[in-house]
N, C-alpha and C positions, 0 to 999 in steps of 0.2 A: 456162752460165747465169750472168748477171752478179749480183754481190752486191746491186746496187740493185733488180733485179727480185725477188730473193728477199725483200728487206726490204719492198717494196711488197705482195707476196703475203701475207706474215705480218701486215702492218698491216691489210689488208682482212679477213683472217680474224678478227682481234681485234675490229674494228668490227662485223662480222656477229654475233659471239658476244655483244657488248655489247648490240646491238639486240634480239637474241632474249631476253636476260636481263632487259631493262628492264621488260617487262610484268609478269613474275613478281615483280620487286622492288617495283614500284609496287603490285601486288595485296597483297603482304605488308604494305606500309605502310598500305594502305587498310583492312585488316581486323585491327585490334588484337585481342589475346587477350581473350576474354570473361571478365569477373570471375565468381567462383563465386557461386552463388545465395545470397541472404541467408538467415539464420535467422529465420523468421517468428514473431513473437509476436502472439497474438490477444488483444486487450483486449476483454472482454465487460462492458459497463457501461451504466448509464442515461445516455445522451447526450441524452435528451429527457424531458419530464415533470417531476414535482415535485422529483426528485433529480438533475436534469441538472447542477447546479453541482458536485455531488460527483464525478460522472463526469468532468467537464472538469478538475477539480483533479487527479484521478488521472492523466489523460492527460498533463498538463503535467509532472508528476513523472517519469512513465515516459519521456516524450520526452527530458527532460534526461538521464536515466540512459543511455538508448540513444545519445544524441549523444556522451556522454562516452566510452563504450566504442568507438564507431566512430572517434572522433577519435584514439584511440591505436592504431588499426589493426584493430579488430574482435576476433573470437574466434579464437584461434590453434588450429588443428586439423591433424593430420597428413594428408598426401595431398591437401591443398587447394592449388590454384594460387594463388601469392602468399602462401601460408601462413596465411591467415585468412579468415573469413567475417564480413560485417557483420550487425548486427541490424536487423530491419525491424519496426516497430510498426504493426499494423493495428487499427483500432477497429471494433467491432460494437455496435450499439445494442440493449440488452436492453429499453429502454423501462420499466425497473423491473418487468418481468413475468417470471415463471419460464419460461413457455412461449416467450416471445420469446428468452430467454437460451438455451434449448435449441435453438431454431432457429438462433441465432447460432453456437452451438457446431458444429452440422452444417455451416453455411456456411463457418466458419473451417477445419474439417477438409477440406472439399472444395477450399478454396483452398490447401491444403498446409501449414497451420499444425499443429504438433504440441506447441506450448507455449501454454497458455491462462492468462490472468491475469484474476482477478476478485476482488472483495472487498466491495463495498457491498451488503449483505444476506446474512445467514447462510442464509435460506431459499433464495435463489438458489444460493449455494455448495453447499448440501446437494443440490439438484437436479442441479447439475453433477457433483458427486462420484458420484452414482448413475449418471448417464449415462456418465461416463468409465469407471467400473468395468466396466460392462456392455460398452462398446465395446472396451476393452482386453482383456477376456477373449474376446470373440467374434472380434475382428479384430486379431491381433498385428501385422500389417503397418501398421496405422494407430493405434498406441498414442499416447496423449496424456498429458502431464504438466500438472498444475494447480498454479499458484502463486497463493496466496491472501494478500492483503496487508491485509485489513480485516474479513473475516467471522469474528467472534470467539465464536460459540457454542461453548462448551467441548466439546460432543459431537463436533465435527469432528476433534479430536485425542484423543478418548477412545473411547467405545463405537462411534463411527462413523468411526474413523480408516481411512485408505486408503494403500496403498503409493504411489499416484500423486498424492497431495495433500500439499502442503507449506504450512504457515501461517507467515507472517513477522510477524504482529502478536501481541501478548500477548492471550491469550483473556480472556473476560469475567471469569472468576474471578480471574485474575491482576490485572486492572485494578481490580476491586472491592477486592481485598486492599490495593492501593496507596492507593486512596481512603480505606479504613478506617483506614489508618495516620494519615491527616490527621484523620479523625473522632475517633480515639482521643485526639488532643491537644486537642480542643475540649471542655474540661470543662464549659462553660456550656450545651452542647447537650443538650436533654432530649426534644425532640419532632421527629420526622422524617416527611416525606411521601415515599412511593415512587411513581414514575410512569414508565411506559415504553411503547414500541410493542408492539402485540399480535402478536408473532411470536416465533420461537424465541430470538433474541438478547435481545429486550426481556424476555421471560419469564425467561431465564437470569440477567439482571442483577438483577431483583427477587428472584428466589429466593436467589441468593448474598448479596445485600445483607441480606435477612432473617436468613440463617444467620450471617453474620459480625457483624452488629449484636448478635445474641444471645450470641455468644461474647465479642466485644471490648468491647461497650458495653451490657450487659444493663440498665443504668439508663435507656437511651434508649427512649422509647415511639414505636412506629410508629403515627401518627395518620391515615395514608392509604396505600392500597395499591391501585393500579389501572393497567389497561392501556387504551390507546386505539388505534383503527384506524391502521395505518401509512400515512402519506402522504395521508390523506383528510381530516384535520381542518384546516379553514381558519381557524377562530376558536377559540383556546384560552381565551377569557375565562371560560367556565363552569368550566374546570379551575382557572384562577387563583383564581376565587371560592371554590371548595372548599378549595384549599390555604390561603388566608387564614382561612377559617372554621374550619379544623381546629386552628388555633393552632400550626401547624408553624413551627419555627425554621429548618429546612433542607429542601431537596428533593434526593433522590438520583435521577438519571436517566441512562439510557444513550442517550437520544434523540440523533439525528444529523440533519444536513441541515435542511430547513425545519421538520421536527417539533421540533427544538431551538430554532431561531431564533424561531419563532412562540410557543412555550411561554414562553421567558424574556421575550419582548417583552410578552406578555399579562400575565405576573406583575408586571413592572415597572409597566405602565400601571394595574394594579389596586392597586398600592401595597404589594406584598410586599417586605419588607425583610430577608428571611432569606438564607441561603446556598444556593447551588446547587453540589452535588457532581456533576460531569459527566465523561463520557468524552470529549466533543468540544466543550466550551464555549469552546475557544481559537481558533475560526476560523469561516469560512463565515457571516459576518454576525452571529454571536451577541454578540461584545463591543460592536459598534456599537449593536445593538438594546437592550442592557442599559444602556449609558451609565454615568454616575457611580454609579448604584445598584449596579453590579457590583464597585466597588473594594473589595477585601478580602472579597468575598462570592461570587465565582464561582471555583470550583476545578476544575481539569482535570488529568487524568492522560494521559500520552503516553510514547512511547518516547524522545522528544526534544522540546525547545522552543527557539525562537530565542535565548532569554536564558540558556541554559546558559553558565556563565561560564568559557569556555575560548577561547583564541585560535583553535584549530582549528574549534570550533563557529561562531565568528563568521565565519571565512573561508568555511565551508560555506554559511551563510545569505546572506552577501553575494554569493557566486557565483550562487546561485539567483536572487536579486533582480536581478542584472545581466542574467541570461538572461530573466527575466520581471519587468520593472520596474513594470507596472501594479499599483496597490494591490489591485484586485479579484483579481489572480492570486496573491496572497501567501498560499499555503498549501503548505508544503513538508513532506514526510514523509521523515525519515531512513530509515525501515524500507524504503521502496520502493527507495531507492538501494542499500541493503544486499542487498535481494532480487535485483536485477539483477547486482550484483557476485557474489553467491552462484551464480547461474546460470552466469555466465561462468567462474568458478573451477571449478565442477563439470564443465562441458563440456570445459574444457581438461584437467582431471585425467582424465576418462574418455576423452578423445580422440574424442568422439562426442556427437551430440545425439540418438541413438536412446534411446527411453524408458527401457529397463531399465538400461543402464550410466549414463545421466544421473541417474536416480533414486538409484541406489546411491551415486554421487558426491555428490549433493545431501545425502544423509544425513550426510556428513562435512563439510559446508560450515562454514567458520570464516573470517569476513571482518572487515576493519576499514576504516573510511572517516572521514576528518576526526576521528579520535580516538574514534569510536564503534565498538564491537565487537559482533558477534553470532555465535552458532553454532547450528547445527541439531542438535536432539536426535533421534538415529536411532530411538529407541524409539517415537515417536509423530509425528515430523515437525513438532514445535512449536519454532519459533525461540526462542532464549533470549537476552535482552538486558536492559540496565538500563532501569528506568522512572523517570520524574520526575513530580512533582506540582507544579503551579504555581498561583498565586493572581493574579487580575486586579488590575492597578494602572495608574496613569497613566504614560504614557511619560515618561522623564526621572527618575522616582523611582529610588532605589538598587536595582540589580538589574534594571531595566527599560530597557535601552538601546534595544530595538526594540519597536515597536507592531505591531498586527495589522491588516492590510488598510487602513492609513491612518486607522484609527479614533482614534488617540491613546491607545489602551489596549493594554497588553501583559501578559505573564504572568511574574511573578517566581518562580523555582524555590525551593520551600520544602522539598522532600524529594527525595532521590535514593535509589532502591531498587536495590541492586546485583543483577546478573543471578542470582547464586546465591540471593539472598533472594527474588527475584520468582518463581523456579522453583517449580512445584507438581507433585505426583505425577500419573501418568497411569494410566488403566485400559485403554489401547490394547492390542489383540491383533490385529495386522494380518497378512494373508497376504502373504508376501514372494515375490519373483521373482528 
């Protein structure tokens, strides 16, 4: 047999093998590896109705936080193809109603979500805690973790605390204490009007305000003390008339959303020239509604304000405004960013997003972002962080580099309360797993 024949035979065998292998190679190239399923976060909020603006503000904050995590590769977990899982934020409309929120919870669980986020309304948060407690006891295979960023009824981390619930906002008593630090400095203040929304949170704010005024400023007279229906009052003029008639020099309120904006607008139009001590007077239309009358007279407490005077704080705020440049979208919460960072830290520490190991790791969360640090207190699942008190002023004045929502008014930081000073005792006795 000639050498040329042998060469031709071997060459034909090589071509045949190549032809047989080609379809398999092409198939492998046409079907890339499937990325691991994302970690689903279910946001349950008012996306319609009178408080839709608060729900949309929360969604923007969470979306930005999720984008930041995914941009750096996602949540790193063992045994995951590619080494990490992305976060996916899904929104469910509670329409501002507890029953709708519970329906949304069931829908989210059916969709595969095991991490729920909610905050606007302590009544809704309370209903979710009850439902999640019952679900997690009854069906361990579908256990859910609840991350709360704004429902600040103190009971949620005291007598009603739950192993599955974690709060990332300072509760009402902590916020009232910060406001009272400012009240204590106002020696000219002698008459105060208390007003709030008639549900658990609003009641808690007024109750604690009465108590702390009695302790810190017994010389101050409470000349008004009332609750109004939540989200139902369209005209606050009658309330403004009563405030003025009482002779009040200041109003203390935990109102939020339209209930705050409409209240301060009515007071301004009625000619009230006193001070507003608020939980949420620094955004969602309130500064624009108050206008010049609010300069030096509207005080707000928060975990962070845009005019915190550090380079890191400025970088944080500018980054948010770059992502959401519209003035109407200008409401950024540092605590929501720290909440998502805490979740990622806990999942990576636990090596899992299963409820029990994740909850145990969340109890040890200790995170920092743009110079702001927060840590979770394991005893009651209440996040501990510094608080700041700001007073409304015109943009461009000393300490007011940034305004709010294009209004021309911002908040100058006048007090910073360190985390260890903001911390309060707890009565929590939770069942652990």
